[in-house]
VEXDREN-2710 file (C-alpha; in Angstrom, 1 decimal):
% VEXDREN-2710
k/r/px/py/pz
1/UNK/0.0/0.0/0.0
2/UNK/2.8/2.4/0.8
3/UNK/4.1/2.0/-2.7
4/UNK/0.7/2.8/-4.1
5/UNK/0.4/6.0/-2.0
6/UNK/3.7/7.2/-3.4
7/UNK/2.9/6.2/-7.0
8/UNK/2.7/9.7/-8.4
9/UNK/5.5/11.1/-6.2
10/UNK/7.9/8.4/-7.5
11/UNK/7.3/9.1/-11.2
12/UNK/10.4/10.6/-12.7
13/UNK/10.3/14.2/-14.1
14/UNK/11.0/14.1/-17.8
15/UNK/13.1/17.0/-18.9
16/UNK/12.4/16.9/-22.6
17/UNK/9.9/18.6/-25.0
18/UNK/6.3/17.4/-24.9
19/UNK/6.6/16.3/-28.5
20/UNK/9.5/14.0/-27.6
21/UNK/7.8/12.7/-24.5
22/UNK/4.8/11.6/-26.6
23/UNK/7.0/9.5/-28.8
24/UNK/8.1/7.3/-25.9
25/UNK/5.0/5.7/-24.3
26/UNK/7.2/3.5/-22.1
27/UNK/7.6/6.7/-19.9
28/UNK/3.9/6.4/-18.9
29/UNK/2.7/4.3/-16.0
30/UNK/-0.8/3.0/-15.4
31/UNK/-2.5/4.6/-12.4
32/UNK/-3.1/2.0/-9.6
33/UNK/-6.5/0.5/-9.3
34/UNK/-6.8/1.6/-5.7
35/UNK/-6.9/5.3/-6.7
36/UNK/-9.9/7.3/-7.7
37/UNK/-10.7/10.2/-10.1
38/UNK/-12.4/13.1/-8.3
39/UNK/-14.3/15.7/-10.4
40/UNK/-15.6/19.1/-9.4
41/UNK/-17.9/20.8/-11.9
42/UNK/-19.9/24.1/-11.8
43/UNK/-23.5/23.4/-12.8
44/UNK/-24.7/25.7/-15.6
45/UNK/-21.3/27.3/-16.0
46/UNK/-22.1/28.3/-19.5
47/UNK/-25.0/30.5/-18.2
48/UNK/-22.8/31.9/-15.5
49/UNK/-20.1/32.9/-18.0
50/UNK/-22.8/34.4/-20.3
51/UNK/-23.9/36.6/-17.4
52/UNK/-20.4/37.9/-17.0
53/UNK/-19.3/35.7/-14.0
54/UNK/-16.3/34.1/-15.7
55/UNK/-14.0/35.5/-12.9
56/UNK/-16.2/33.9/-10.2
57/UNK/-16.3/30.6/-12.2
58/UNK/-12.5/30.6/-12.4
59/UNK/-12.1/31.5/-8.7
60/UNK/-14.5/28.7/-7.7
61/UNK/-12.6/26.1/-9.8
62/UNK/-9.2/27.3/-8.3
63/UNK/-10.6/27.1/-4.8
64/UNK/-11.5/23.4/-5.3
65/UNK/-7.9/22.6/-6.1
66/UNK/-6.7/24.6/-3.1
67/UNK/-9.2/22.8/-0.9
68/UNK/-8.1/19.4/-2.0
69/UNK/-4.4/20.1/-1.8
70/UNK/-4.6/21.8/1.6
71/UNK/-6.6/18.8/2.9
72/UNK/-4.0/16.4/1.7
73/UNK/-1.2/18.5/3.2
74/UNK/-2.9/18.4/6.6
75/UNK/-3.0/14.6/6.4
76/UNK/0.4/13.9/4.9
77/UNK/2.8/16.7/3.8
78/UNK/4.7/14.2/1.6
79/UNK/1.8/13.0/-0.5
80/UNK/1.7/14.2/-4.2
81/UNK/-1.2/13.9/-6.6
82/UNK/-1.9/14.9/-10.2
83/UNK/-4.6/17.6/-10.7
84/UNK/-6.0/19.5/-13.6
85/UNK/-7.6/22.9/-13.9
86/UNK/-10.5/23.1/-16.3
87/UNK/-11.8/26.7/-16.1
88/UNK/-15.2/25.7/-14.7
89/UNK/-14.0/22.8/-12.5
90/UNK/-11.1/20.6/-11.7
91/UNK/-10.0/17.0/-11.7
92/UNK/-7.8/15.0/-9.3
93/UNK/-6.5/11.5/-9.1
94/UNK/-6.3/10.5/-5.4
95/UNK/-5.4/7.3/-3.4
96/UNK/-8.5/5.7/-2.1
97/UNK/-6.9/5.9/1.4
98/UNK/-7.5/9.6/1.4
99/UNK/-10.6/9.8/-0.7
100/UNK/-13.2/10.2/2.0
101/UNK/-11.4/13.1/3.7
102/UNK/-10.9/15.0/0.4
103/UNK/-14.6/14.5/-0.5
104/UNK/-15.7/15.8/2.9
105/UNK/-13.6/18.9/2.4
106/UNK/-14.8/19.4/-1.2
107/UNK/-18.5/19.0/-0.1
108/UNK/-17.9/21.6/2.6
109/UNK/-16.3/23.9/0.1
110/UNK/-19.3/23.4/-2.3
111/UNK/-21.6/24.5/0.4
112/UNK/-19.4/27.5/1.1
113/UNK/-19.4/28.5/-2.6
114/UNK/-23.2/28.2/-2.8
115/UNK/-23.4/30.8/0.0
116/UNK/-20.7/33.2/-1.2
117/UNK/-20.8/33.1/-5.0
118/UNK/-24.3/31.5/-5.5
119/UNK/-22.8/28.9/-7.7
120/UNK/-23.5/25.1/-7.5
121/UNK/-20.2/23.2/-7.4
122/UNK/-20.9/19.5/-7.9
123/UNK/-18.5/17.0/-6.5
124/UNK/-18.2/13.4/-7.7
125/UNK/-15.8/10.5/-8.0
126/UNK/-15.2/7.2/-9.8
127/UNK/-12.7/4.4/-8.8
128/UNK/-9.9/3.8/-11.3
129/UNK/-10.7/0.1/-11.0
130/UNK/-14.1/0.8/-12.6
131/UNK/-12.4/2.6/-15.5
132/UNK/-10.2/-0.4/-16.2
133/UNK/-13.3/-2.7/-15.9
134/UNK/-14.6/-0.9/-19.0
135/UNK/-11.3/-1.6/-20.9
136/UNK/-10.3/2.1/-20.8
137/UNK/-6.7/3.1/-20.0
138/UNK/-5.3/5.8/-17.7
139/UNK/-1.5/6.3/-18.1
140/UNK/0.5/9.1/-16.6
141/UNK/3.9/10.7/-16.5
142/UNK/5.5/14.0/-15.6
143/UNK/6.8/16.8/-17.8
144/UNK/9.3/19.3/-16.5
145/UNK/8.7/22.5/-18.3
146/UNK/11.4/24.5/-16.7
147/UNK/13.4/24.8/-13.4
148/UNK/10.2/25.7/-11.5
149/UNK/7.2/23.9/-13.1
150/UNK/6.5/20.2/-13.5
151/UNK/3.0/19.0/-14.6
152/UNK/1.3/15.6/-15.1
153/UNK/0.7/14.3/-18.7
154/UNK/-2.0/11.7/-19.2
155/UNK/-2.7/9.4/-22.1
156/UNK/-5.9/7.3/-22.4
157/UNK/-9.6/8.1/-22.0
158/UNK/-9.8/7.3/-18.2
159/UNK/-10.3/10.9/-17.0
160/UNK/-12.8/11.8/-19.8
161/UNK/-14.7/8.6/-19.1
162/UNK/-14.9/9.3/-15.4
163/UNK/-15.9/13.0/-16.0
164/UNK/-18.7/11.9/-18.4
165/UNK/-20.0/9.2/-16.0
166/UNK/-19.9/11.6/-13.0
167/UNK/-21.6/14.5/-14.8
168/UNK/-24.2/12.4/-16.6
169/UNK/-25.3/10.5/-13.4
170/UNK/-24.5/13.1/-10.8
171/UNK/-26.0/12.6/-7.4
172/UNK/-25.0/14.6/-4.3
173/UNK/-22.2/12.8/-2.4
174/UNK/-23.3/10.6/0.4
175/UNK/-20.1/11.3/2.3
176/UNK/-21.1/13.2/5.4
177/UNK/-19.3/14.3/8.6
178/UNK/-20.8/14.6/12.1
179/UNK/-18.4/17.3/13.0
180/UNK/-17.7/20.7/11.5
181/UNK/-15.0/20.8/8.9
182/UNK/-12.8/23.9/8.9
183/UNK/-12.7/25.5/5.5
184/UNK/-9.0/25.8/4.4
185/UNK/-8.4/28.1/1.4
186/UNK/-5.0/29.3/2.6
187/UNK/-3.0/30.4/-0.4
188/UNK/-5.8/31.7/-2.5
189/UNK/-4.5/35.0/-3.9
190/UNK/-5.9/36.0/-7.2
191/UNK/-5.3/39.7/-7.6
192/UNK/-3.8/39.9/-11.1
193/UNK/-5.5/42.1/-13.7
194/UNK/-6.5/40.8/-17.1
195/UNK/-3.3/40.0/-19.1
196/UNK/-3.1/41.3/-22.6
197/UNK/-0.9/39.8/-25.4
198/UNK/2.5/41.5/-25.8
199/UNK/1.6/42.7/-29.3
200/UNK/-1.7/44.4/-30.3
201/UNK/-2.2/42.2/-33.3
202/UNK/-2.3/39.1/-31.2
203/UNK/-5.2/37.4/-29.5
204/UNK/-5.5/34.8/-26.7
205/UNK/-6.6/31.4/-27.9
206/UNK/-8.1/28.7/-25.7
207/UNK/-7.9/25.3/-27.5
208/UNK/-9.4/21.9/-26.6
209/UNK/-8.6/18.9/-28.7
210/UNK/-9.9/15.4/-28.2
211/UNK/-8.7/12.2/-29.9
212/UNK/-11.0/9.2/-29.0
213/UNK/-8.6/6.5/-30.2
214/UNK/-6.4/5.7/-27.3
215/UNK/-3.9/4.0/-29.5
216/UNK/-3.5/7.1/-31.7
217/UNK/-3.5/9.8/-29.0
218/UNK/0.3/10.1/-28.5
219/UNK/0.9/10.3/-32.3
220/UNK/-2.0/12.7/-33.0
221/UNK/-1.2/15.0/-30.1
222/UNK/2.5/15.0/-31.1
223/UNK/1.5/16.2/-34.6
224/UNK/-0.6/19.0/-33.2
225/UNK/2.0/20.1/-30.7
226/UNK/4.7/20.1/-33.4
227/UNK/2.5/22.4/-35.5
228/UNK/1.8/24.7/-32.5
229/UNK/5.6/24.9/-31.8
230/UNK/6.3/25.6/-35.5
231/UNK/3.5/28.2/-36.0
232/UNK/3.5/30.0/-32.7
233/UNK/7.0/29.3/-31.4
234/UNK/8.2/27.5/-28.3
235/UNK/6.3/27.7/-25.0
236/UNK/7.9/31.0/-23.8
237/UNK/7.0/32.8/-27.1
238/UNK/3.4/31.6/-27.1
239/UNK/2.8/31.8/-23.4
240/UNK/0.1/34.5/-22.7
241/UNK/1.7/35.2/-19.3
242/UNK/4.7/37.5/-19.8
243/UNK/6.3/39.4/-17.0
244/UNK/6.1/42.6/-19.1
245/UNK/2.3/42.5/-19.0
246/UNK/1.6/41.4/-15.4
247/UNK/0.0/43.9/-13.2
248/UNK/-2.0/43.8/-10.0
249/UNK/-5.7/44.7/-9.9
250/UNK/-5.9/47.1/-6.9
251/UNK/-9.7/47.6/-6.9
252/UNK/-11.4/47.2/-3.6
253/UNK/-14.1/45.1/-5.1
254/UNK/-11.6/42.6/-6.5
255/UNK/-9.9/42.2/-3.1
256/UNK/-13.2/42.1/-1.3
257/UNK/-14.5/39.3/-3.5
258/UNK/-11.4/37.2/-3.0
259/UNK/-11.5/37.7/0.8
260/UNK/-15.2/36.9/1.0
261/UNK/-14.7/33.7/-1.0
262/UNK/-11.7/32.8/1.2
263/UNK/-13.3/33.4/4.6
264/UNK/-17.1/33.9/4.0
265/UNK/-16.9/37.2/5.9
266/UNK/-16.6/40.9/5.1
267/UNK/-14.0/42.4/7.4
268/UNK/-13.4/46.1/6.8
269/UNK/-10.1/46.3/8.7
270/UNK/-8.7/43.2/6.9
271/UNK/-9.9/44.5/3.6
272/UNK/-8.1/47.8/4.1
273/UNK/-4.9/46.0/5.1
274/UNK/-5.0/43.7/2.0
275/UNK/-5.7/46.7/-0.2
276/UNK/-2.7/48.6/1.1
277/UNK/-0.5/45.5/0.7
278/UNK/-1.7/45.2/-2.9
279/UNK/-1.0/48.9/-3.6
280/UNK/2.5/48.4/-2.2
281/UNK/2.9/45.2/-4.3
282/UNK/2.6/47.3/-7.5
283/UNK/5.8/49.2/-6.6
284/UNK/7.5/46.2/-5.0
285/UNK/7.3/44.3/-8.3
286/UNK/8.6/47.3/-10.3
287/UNK/11.3/48.6/-8.1
288/UNK/12.8/45.7/-6.0
289/UNK/15.0/42.9/-7.3
290/UNK/13.1/40.3/-5.2
291/UNK/9.8/41.6/-6.7
292/UNK/11.1/41.4/-10.3
293/UNK/12.3/37.9/-9.5
294/UNK/8.9/36.9/-8.3
295/UNK/7.2/38.3/-11.4
296/UNK/9.6/36.2/-13.6
297/UNK/8.7/33.1/-11.6
298/UNK/5.0/33.7/-12.1
299/UNK/5.6/33.5/-15.9
300/UNK/7.5/30.3/-15.4
301/UNK/5.0/28.8/-13.0
302/UNK/1.9/29.5/-15.2
303/UNK/0.2/26.3/-16.3
304/UNK/-0.8/27.0/-20.0
305/UNK/-0.6/23.5/-21.5
306/UNK/-2.5/20.5/-20.0
307/UNK/-2.7/17.0/-21.4
308/UNK/-5.3/14.9/-19.5
309/UNK/-6.2/12.6/-22.3
310/UNK/-7.1/15.7/-24.3
311/UNK/-5.1/18.8/-25.2
312/UNK/-6.0/21.9/-23.2
313/UNK/-3.9/24.9/-23.9
314/UNK/-4.0/28.7/-23.8
315/UNK/-1.7/30.5/-26.3
316/UNK/-1.3/33.9/-28.0
317/UNK/-1.1/34.5/-31.8
318/UNK/-2.3/36.6/-34.6
319/UNK/-5.0/35.8/-37.2
320/UNK/-2.5/34.4/-39.7
321/UNK/-1.1/32.0/-37.1
322/UNK/-4.6/30.9/-35.9
323/UNK/-5.7/30.2/-39.5
324/UNK/-2.5/28.2/-40.1
325/UNK/-3.2/26.0/-37.1
326/UNK/-6.9/25.6/-38.0
327/UNK/-5.9/24.1/-41.4
328/UNK/-4.3/21.2/-39.6
329/UNK/-7.0/20.8/-37.0
330/UNK/-9.8/21.0/-39.7
331/UNK/-8.0/18.3/-41.7
332/UNK/-7.6/16.0/-38.7
333/UNK/-11.2/16.6/-37.8
334/UNK/-12.5/16.0/-41.3
335/UNK/-10.7/12.6/-41.3
336/UNK/-12.4/11.8/-37.9
337/UNK/-9.1/11.7/-36.0
338/UNK/-10.0/14.5/-33.6
339/UNK/-12.7/16.9/-32.5
340/UNK/-11.7/20.4/-31.3
341/UNK/-13.1/23.5/-29.8
342/UNK/-11.4/27.0/-30.0
343/UNK/-12.3/30.3/-28.3
344/UNK/-10.4/33.5/-29.1
345/UNK/-10.5/36.5/-26.9
346/UNK/-8.7/39.8/-26.1
347/UNK/-6.9/38.7/-22.8
348/UNK/-6.1/36.0/-20.4
349/UNK/-7.0/35.8/-16.7
350/UNK/-5.1/34.1/-14.0
351/UNK/-5.9/32.6/-10.6
352/UNK/-3.3/31.4/-8.1
353/UNK/-2.4/29.1/-5.3
354/UNK/0.4/30.5/-3.2
355/UNK/2.0/28.0/-0.7
356/UNK/5.0/30.2/-0.3
357/UNK/6.5/33.0/-2.4
358/UNK/9.8/31.5/-3.1
359/UNK/9.1/28.2/-5.0
360/UNK/5.7/26.9/-4.2
361/UNK/3.1/28.9/-6.2
362/UNK/1.1/27.7/-9.2
363/UNK/-0.9/30.0/-11.5
364/UNK/-3.9/28.7/-13.5
365/UNK/-4.5/30.4/-16.9
366/UNK/-7.7/30.8/-18.8
367/UNK/-9.1/33.2/-21.4
368/UNK/-11.6/36.0/-20.7
369/UNK/-15.2/35.6/-21.7
370/UNK/-15.3/32.0/-20.6
371/UNK/-12.1/30.7/-22.2
372/UNK/-12.1/27.0/-21.8
373/UNK/-15.8/26.9/-21.0
374/UNK/-16.6/28.5/-24.4
375/UNK/-14.2/26.2/-26.2
376/UNK/-15.8/23.2/-24.6
377/UNK/-19.2/24.3/-25.9
378/UNK/-17.9/24.3/-29.4
379/UNK/-16.3/20.9/-29.0
380/UNK/-19.4/19.3/-27.5
381/UNK/-21.6/20.7/-30.3
382/UNK/-19.2/19.3/-32.9
383/UNK/-19.0/15.9/-31.2
384/UNK/-22.8/15.5/-31.4
385/UNK/-22.5/15.7/-35.2
386/UNK/-19.3/13.7/-35.7
387/UNK/-18.9/10.0/-35.6
388/UNK/-15.4/8.6/-35.3
389/UNK/-14.4/5.7/-37.5
END
């Protein structure tokens, strides 16, 4: 059992381009049967985004990740799990040993979000063993993007299968606690303003790509990532988060909303303190070496490419680059190898989990106006009309 608990922790970090990683499937390991896939999902997120609540939706999804990670940290500081940010929800792969405690915390967080943001965050799970019982695979490895950031990479339809089963048959979790669970959103700090591309001709693109054929995923995704690298440049060039464009949002309403979601309370004195700290932060990041170093790390620790059995990425590019990529995607889609959704917008938004300001902070990136949620709508509509051979 100890070996299973440390399954993800013990996976080696692969320090090579994603395109090269996808060429060697021996680097991927099957997730143990005694782990589970946990999904959080905001009900009617499309409607919420249409009503201008995309920042609230992102904040809610980020908070579910923070809740799960803080809960695990309280149980065992050495445990490591893979997790995925989806704009309007999140997904985790967790050892069954810790499943009940994480579900309890997420259910408590769901109740908190209903009170503070008036959003309904659904929480569900499916055992990995049940995924395998349906002859579906779930293989995972790690990709080291740079000195600071390492993320999970998944091949197989296990996560997608679990998400579809959970969302289609959702019932409120039966996991209950007789004692009050203390909400723990320590590290939620999301005070960045909208981030615009570094050139006026560029747009922010949120792209989702799904290949149903598990045997072809590595090959197809490798082709697409090669094209993205060729058309848009390597990760640093196409990354929508650049240190030159990062700036803090110092509005009282932005800080009040974050504090209210974090604590469930409106405290005027604490609001004023946080506002003054944020004002100081604007100058700290501009004038002090430590501040400039932190800003650089933010750009390095921004998660803009996620592979969870599908490609999820946020990039910047101009119309010519977008059309060039669409030629390849349309061809693959016409030949029933993929289905994709794309949303273009004027800026990206970022939410954050700050464990400490030196090394442990992760920044989740989405596009404005719904980003991933809007791209997912396009993908789902296409999927209804497409049949894969």
